[in-house]
N, C-alpha and C positions, 0 to 999 in steps of 0.2 A: 126249645124254639129253634127252628131251622132257618138258615140264611135265606132260603127261597121264600119262606113265609114272611120274613121281615121285609124283604125287597118288594113284596106285593102291597105293602102298606103305604099310606100317604105320609107326608112329613108330620102332619098334626098327630096322626095315630102313633107315629114313632116317638114323638115328644111325650105323649101320654104314657106310652109303654115304658119309656125311660124313667119317668117320674114314679110309676108304680114299682118298677124294679128297684129303684133307689130306696123307696120306702120299705120294700121287702128286705133288702139288704140290711137296712138299719135295724129292723125288727129281729132279723136272724142274729145279728151281732149282739143285740140286747139279750136274746135268749141264750146265746153261748156264754156270755158273762155270768148270767144268773143260774146257769146249769140246767136250763130247761130245753136245750136244743136236742132233739131226737134224731133228725135227719141231717147229719153233718155234710152230706154230699150236696145238699141244696145250696149251701153257701157258695161252693165252687160253681155250680150251675148258674146261679144268679149273677155272679161276677162275670162269667163268660157271656151271658146274655146281655149284660150292660155293655160290654165291649163290642159285641156284635151289633147292637142297636146303634151305638155311637159311631161305629165305622160306616155303616150303611147310611145313617143320617147325614154324616159328613159328605159322603159321595153324592147323595141326592141334592144337598145344598150346593155343592160345586156344579153339578149338572144344571141346576136351576139358574145359577148366575152366569155360567159360561157357555 
C-alpha cells in the first residue's frame, strides 16, 4: 500500500482499511504462534500499513477540523 493511494481515500475508507489491517494483524499473530505462518514478511508489511493509515488519517482529521 503506497502513501499516495492512502491519501486518495476518504476518512471512512481509511477507518475501514484500518479495521481490516488490524484484523489481519491479529490473524497473522495467531498463525505465528501456532506455527502456520508461511509469509513472515507480511507481518512487517501490515504493521507498516497500519502506521501509514493512522498517520494519514490523523492528518486528514486535523485538516477537517482546522
